[in-house]
C-alpha positions in Angstrom: 109.5 85.2 110.2 108.3 85.2 113.8 105.6 87.7 114.8 104.2 88.6 117.9 101.1 86.7 119.3 99.1 90.0 119.0 99.6 91.6 115.9 98.0 95.3 114.8 97.6 95.7 110.8 97.0 99.4 109.9 96.6 101.4 106.7 99.4 103.9 106.9 98.0 106.3 104.0 94.3 107.3 102.8 93.3 103.6 102.7 93.3 101.2 99.8 97.0 100.3 100.7 96.4 96.4 99.9 95.7 95.8 103.6 93.3 93.0 102.4 96.2 90.7 100.8 98.5 91.5 103.9 95.8 90.4 106.4 94.6 87.6 104.7 98.5 86.2 104.1 99.5 87.0 107.7 96.2 85.2 109.2 97.4 81.9 108.2 99.6 82.4 111.5 96.7 83.7 113.7 93.9 82.2 115.3 91.7 85.1 115.8 91.0 88.0 113.3 89.3 91.3 114.6 87.7 94.3 112.9 87.4 97.1 115.3 86.1 100.4 113.6 84.4 101.5 110.4 81.7 99.5 108.4 80.8 98.6 104.8 82.7 101.5 103.6 85.8 99.6 103.7 86.6 97.5 100.6 89.2 94.6 101.1 90.0 92.7 98.1 91.9 89.3 98.0 92.8 87.0 95.4 92.7 83.2 96.6 93.9 80.5 94.0 92.7 83.1 91.2 89.3 83.7 93.0 88.5 87.4 93.7 87.0 88.2 97.2 85.8 91.6 98.2 85.0 92.0 101.8 83.2 95.0 103.4 82.4 93.9 106.7 83.8 90.8 107.7 87.4 90.3 108.8 89.7 89.7 106.0 91.2 86.8 108.0 88.0 84.8 107.9 88.8 83.4 104.7 91.0 81.0 106.5 89.1 78.4 107.6 90.8 77.9 111.0 90.3 81.3 112.2 87.6 82.8 114.2 86.5 86.2 113.1 85.2 89.2 115.5 83.3 91.9 114.2 84.0 94.4 117.3 82.1 97.2 119.1 83.7 99.8 117.5 82.0 98.9 114.1 78.7 99.9 112.6 77.0 96.9 111.1 74.6 97.2 108.3 72.8 93.6 108.7 71.4 93.4 105.2 75.0 93.8 103.8 76.6 91.6 106.1 73.9 88.7 105.5 74.7 89.3 101.7 78.3 89.0 102.3 78.4 85.9 104.3 76.2 83.9 102.1 78.4 85.3 98.9 81.7 83.8 100.7 79.6 80.5 101.6 78.5 79.9 98.3 82.2 79.9 97.5 82.8 77.0 99.7 84.1 78.8 102.7 82.1 78.5 105.9 81.6 81.6 107.9 78.5 81.7 110.4 80.1 79.0 112.7 83.3 81.1 112.8 81.9 84.5 113.2 81.4 86.7 116.7 79.6 89.8 116.4 79.6 92.3 119.4 76.4 92.8 121.2 77.6 96.4 121.5 78.2 97.2 117.8 76.1 99.9 116.5 73.7 99.0 113.5 73.6 101.3 110.4 69.9 101.3 109.2 68.1 102.7 106.0 67.6 106.2 107.5 71.4 106.7 108.0 72.0 106.5 104.3 69.3 109.1 103.5 71.2 111.3 106.0 74.3 110.6 104.6 73.1 111.6 100.9 71.8 114.7 102.2 75.0 115.7 104.2 77.2 114.9 101.1 74.9 116.9 98.8 75.1 119.9 101.4 78.8 119.8 101.9 80.8 117.4 99.5 83.3 115.1 101.5 83.4 112.2 99.1 81.8 109.3 101.2 80.6 106.1 100.2 77.2 106.8 101.0 76.8 103.7 103.0 75.6 105.4 106.0 78.6 105.5 108.0 79.1 109.2 109.2 75.5 109.3 110.4 75.6 106.0 112.1 78.4 107.4 114.2 76.9 110.9 114.5 73.8 109.4 116.2 75.9 106.9 118.4 77.5 110.0 119.8 74.3 112.0 120.2 73.2 109.0 122.0 70.5 108.0 119.6 72.2 104.9 118.2 70.7 101.5 118.0 73.0 98.5 119.2 73.0 94.8 118.3 71.9 93.8 121.6 68.6 96.2 121.5 67.4 93.7 118.8 66.6 91.1 121.2 63.8 93.1 122.6 61.3 93.9 119.6 59.4 96.5 121.3 62.3 98.5 122.5 63.9 98.3 119.0 60.6 99.7 117.4 60.5 102.4 119.8 64.1 103.2 119.2 63.7 103.3 115.5 60.4 105.4 115.8 62.1 108.0 117.5 65.0 108.0 115.2 62.8 108.1 112.1 60.8 111.2 113.5 64.3 113.1 114.1 65.3 112.0 110.5 62.1 113.2 109.2 62.4 116.5 111.0 66.1 116.9 109.8 64.9 116.3 106.2 61.9 118.6 106.0 63.0 121.5 108.3 66.5 121.7 107.6 67.3 120.2 104.1 63.6 121.0 102.9 63.4 117.5 101.3 60.6 115.2 101.5 61.0 111.7 103.8 58.9 108.9 103.9 60.0 105.7 105.8 57.9 103.4 107.8 59.4 102.2 111.2 57.6 98.8 110.7 59.4 98.0 107.7 62.6 99.0 108.9 62.1 96.9 112.1 60.8 93.5 110.0 63.5 93.9 107.6 66.1 94.3 110.3 64.9 91.6 112.5 64.6 89.3 109.7 68.5 89.7 108.9 68.9 89.4 112.6 67.4 85.9 112.9 70.0 84.6 110.3 73.4 85.9 112.3 71.7 86.2 115.9 73.6 82.9 117.2 76.9 85.1 116.4 76.1 87.9 118.7 78.3 87.7 121.9 80.3 89.8 124.5 83.3 89.9 122.0 85.3 91.9 124.6 85.4 89.5 127.1 86.1 86.6 124.6 89.2 88.6 123.4 90.3 89.3 126.8 90.1 86.0 128.2 91.2 83.8 125.0 94.6 82.2 124.9 94.7 82.4 121.2 96.9 84.5 118.8 94.8 87.7 117.7 95.3 89.7 114.6 93.7 93.1 114.7 92.7 94.6 111.3 92.4 98.2 110.7 90.1 99.4 107.7 90.6 102.8 106.0 93.9 104.6 106.8 95.6 106.6 109.3 95.0 109.7 107.2 91.5 109.2 107.3 91.4 109.1 111.1 88.8 111.2 112.2 91.3 113.0 114.9 94.7 112.7 113.1 93.8 112.3 109.8 93.1 115.5 107.1 89.9 116.6 108.9 86.9 117.2 107.8 87.9 115.0 104.7 88.2 111.8 106.9 86.2 108.8 107.9 83.8 109.0 111.1 86.0 106.9 113.2 89.4 106.2 114.5 90.8 104.4 111.6 94.3 104.4 113.4 95.9 102.7 116.5 93.8 105.3 118.6 91.0 103.7 117.8 92.0 100.1 119.2 91.2 100.1 122.8 87.7 101.6 122.5 86.9 100.0 119.1 87.7 96.3 120.8 86.5 97.2 124.4 89.9 96.2 125.7 92.2 98.1 128.1 95.4 99.9 126.5 97.7 97.4 128.6 96.2 94.7 126.4 98.3 96.1 123.4 101.4 96.8 125.3 103.1 93.4 123.9 101.7 93.8 120.4 103.5 94.2 117.2 102.2 97.2 115.0 102.5 97.1 111.1 101.6 99.7 108.9 100.7 99.2 105.1 101.5 101.4 102.1 101.8 101.6 98.5 105.1 102.4 97.0 103.4 105.6 95.9 100.3 107.4 97.1 96.5 107.2 96.4 93.3 109.1 97.7 89.6 108.6 97.0 87.2 111.5 97.4 87.7 115.0 98.4 90.3 116.5 100.7 94.2 117.7 100.3 96.8 115.7 98.7 100.1 117.3 98.4 101.6 114.9 95.9 98.7 114.4 93.7 99.7 114.1 90.0 97.1 115.3 87.6 99.2 114.7 84.6 100.1 111.8 82.2 102.3 110.3 85.2 99.1 110.2 87.5 97.2 108.5 84.8 99.9 105.8 84.2 100.0 105.2 88.0 96.3 104.6 88.1 96.3 102.3 85.0 99.4 100.4 86.1 98.0 100.0 89.6 94.3 99.3 88.8 93.4 102.4 91.0 89.8 102.1 91.1 87.7 101.6 94.7 86.7 98.1 95.6 83.5 99.8 97.3 82.5 102.2 94.8 84.5 101.6 91.5 85.5 105.5 91.7 89.1 106.2 90.0 91.5 106.8 92.7 93.6 110.0 92.7 97.5 109.0 92.3 100.7 110.6 93.1 104.2 110.3 94.2 104.9 108.6 97.8 104.5 111.4 100.5 107.3 110.4 103.1 106.3 113.4 105.5 102.6 111.9 105.7 103.7 108.2 106.0 106.3 109.3 109.0 103.2 111.0 110.4 101.4 107.7 110.4 104.7 106.0 111.9 105.2 108.1 114.7 101.6 108.5 115.8 100.5 104.8 115.5 103.8 103.6 117.0 104.5 101.5 113.7 107.5 98.7 114.3 107.6 98.5 110.6 106.1 99.2 107.2 104.8 96.6 104.6 105.0 98.1 101.2 102.8 97.0 98.4 102.6 97.6 94.7 106.5 98.2 94.0 106.0 96.6 90.7 103.7 99.6 89.5 106.9 101.8 89.5 108.6 99.3 87.0 108.3 101.3 84.0 109.4 104.8 85.4 112.7 106.5 84.6 112.5 108.7 87.3 110.5 107.8 90.6 110.1 110.6 93.0 109.2 110.8 97.0 107.9 113.7 98.9 110.6 114.8 101.8 109.1 118.2 102.7 106.6 120.9 101.9 107.0 124.4 100.9 103.8 126.1 102.5 103.7 130.2 101.3 107.4 131.1 102.5 108.1 128.1 104.8 109.8 124.7 104.3 107.8 122.2 106.6 108.8 118.7 107.1 105.9 117.7 109.6 102.4 116.9 108.5 100.0 119.9 109.3 96.4 119.8 111.0 95.3 122.5 109.1 93.5 121.6 105.7 94.2 125.3 104.6 97.8 124.4 105.1 98.0 121.2 103.3 96.0 122.7 100.4 98.6 125.3 100.0 101.5 122.5 100.5 104.0 122.3 97.5 105.7 119.1 97.7 109.8 119.1 97.8 110.8 115.8 96.0 114.0 113.9 96.4 114.7 111.7 92.9 115.6 108.5 92.2 116.6 106.5 89.1 114.1 103.9 88.2 114.9 100.3 87.8 113.0 99.6 84.7 112.7 96.0 85.2 110.1 93.5 86.0 109.4 93.1 89.6 106.1 91.7 89.3 105.5 88.4 91.2 109.0 88.5 92.9 109.6 86.4 95.9 113.1 87.1 96.9 115.3 90.1 97.9 117.8 89.0 95.2 115.1 89.3 92.7 115.0 93.0 93.2 117.3 95.5 91.0 119.8 97.8 93.1 117.8 100.9 92.2 114.7 99.4 94.1 116.7 98.5 97.0 118.0 101.9 97.1 114.4 103.4 97.4 113.3 101.1 99.9 116.4 101.9 102.2 115.5 105.6 101.8 112.1 105.1 102.9 113.0 103.3 106.0 115.8 105.7 106.9 113.5 108.7 106.5 110.5 107.2 108.4 112.7 105.5 111.1 111.4 102.1 110.6 112.2 99.0 108.6 110.6 98.0 105.5 109.7 94.4 106.7 107.8 93.1 103.7 106.8 93.8 100.0 103.7 92.4 98.2 104.5 92.1 94.5 101.1 90.7 93.3 97.7 90.5 94.4 98.1 86.7 94.8 98.7 85.3 98.4 101.9 83.9 97.6 103.5 86.8 95.6 105.6 88.8 98.7 109.0 89.1 99.9 110.1 89.1 103.7 112.9 91.2 104.5 115.1 91.4 107.7 113.1 92.4 110.6 115.3 91.6 113.5 117.9 94.6 112.5 116.5 97.8 113.3 116.8 101.4 112.4 120.4 102.8 111.3 121.5 99.5 110.0 120.7 98.0 106.4 118.1 95.9 106.4 117.5 95.3 102.8 120.0 93.7 100.2 
């Protein structure tokens, strides 16, 4: 299986699609791995030789010791959590600090961002992770953000923190009628202590990426349907978690990606964490069975995920707006025990049948899924490593997914373990039978 020298891996649903394993697996063939948006609200879980790793800020591909990991300018970085994550991974025998670049332009998540996050969530429930991500992006766009490069000048950093604390205190007391006490000196001291640990990693990451001759894998976090512009707004993350965020998030020109390959990761069913519309959600025993069989609990929060049948209208939306070249499907084995399996092929909204993904949350909340049913295979596919291991009913299910979305299903992940996956035909394109 030969991939492009530049590869972009994106979540094609509401996050939690299993990108961590896919990025970890494919990073074996790449020299540089890049995270370009989001922050510690991401949770990528990878099993390596029976050992579990959960990464929130570091690129997942850094678990391969030959790679250079890049935290690009579009991310918002909590230095305290980053240092903890580095120390945790290094305690397990994998060096990190000597292979990590942190963009000097990346914005910081500081304690007062988390205070604001809790207040905003309290007043208008979105279902955030309360990691301060939204407020960090909010202050960034209000030109009140603090970047990694500001830490080189202690006096400037102190002044910026002091100004922001005054702003947050006013918001807390005058708008939310909540008390607020946080000392600039303590924020500065703790942040600079963490900065000391990683300051040798700080670099002009965009310039490095623009000039390197090495192969690069760009690793998305969250998912397309959580993108602040094309997701289920306002029940979204605060950054462009789709391909739209690549150029701004890395500091690279759009032409840089003209020869890149784009793959979207999707579960064989659908899940969502937090609030927001979810047309195919199952609140019955079937949904509970999907949750238990799939281990659907958040890596970051531990919250149970909402579960439902695969929504092909939403998946095609992700394919089209990201220019995906193929789909990587995960957790097919979770469906092994079902006698009947359904996929959503359209919505009924009031008296209309709609086969495109609406922008309006109001319309999505009214959407009733129109399903196509498939016979279940009721055979064990867990850990399968060859297409010959798949029942014909499973192959039929996969063929329909690629026919509906217009792109091939190029790979299946059949277990959390690194070596449990199946490559499917990638050279044959739409309209041909790629599977079986």
